[in-house]
N, C-alpha and C positions, 0 to 999 in steps of 0.2 A: 376401680376408678376409670371413668370414661375419658376419652380424648376430647380436648377442647375443639370446638368448631373452628375451621380456618377462617381467617378474615376474608371478606368478600369486597373487592374493590370495583367500583363502577366508574367507567370513563364517561365524563360529561362533555368534554371538549374534543370531539373526534377529529376535527381538522388539525388542531395543534398536535394531537397524539400521532396522527398519520404522518405529519410533517417531521416530527421528531424521529419516527421510525425510518423514514427515508434518509434523513440527515445522519443517522447513526451508522449507516453502511457506507457513507461517502469517504473517500480518501483523496486528499489534495497533495500533489507532488509538484514541486518546482524544479525545473531542469535549467541548467546553465547552457545557453546557446553556444558558448565559447568552448565547451568541453569537447575534446577530441575523442570521437567514437572509434575511429580506425587507428590501429597501431602504426607507429612510425617504422620506416624501413631500417632494419638493424644492420644490413650489409653483411650478414653471416650466411654461410651455406645452410640449406635446409628450408623447410616450409616456414614462411613468415607468419607471425601471429596476425589474426584478423582484427581483433578488438584490443583497445588500449586497456591498461590496468585500471584506469578510472572507470571505464565503461563496465568492466567485469565486476568491480567493487560495487558500483551502483546497482547492477542487476542482482547481486547477491544480497544486498541490504534490503531491497524491496521484496525479495523472495519470502 
């Protein structure tokens, strides 16, 4: 028993096809301008944290 021939698809609208390929790789991210990126001063001894918990959580979520 022989294998069936695979279907052959032809693209006829190349401009729409290329636009769809470019759009497929795009990622839109909305940032809140009010978000505090730097960590507040805790008043404890030792090295203070540089970034806030919200900034770290944001970076981990888009990773």
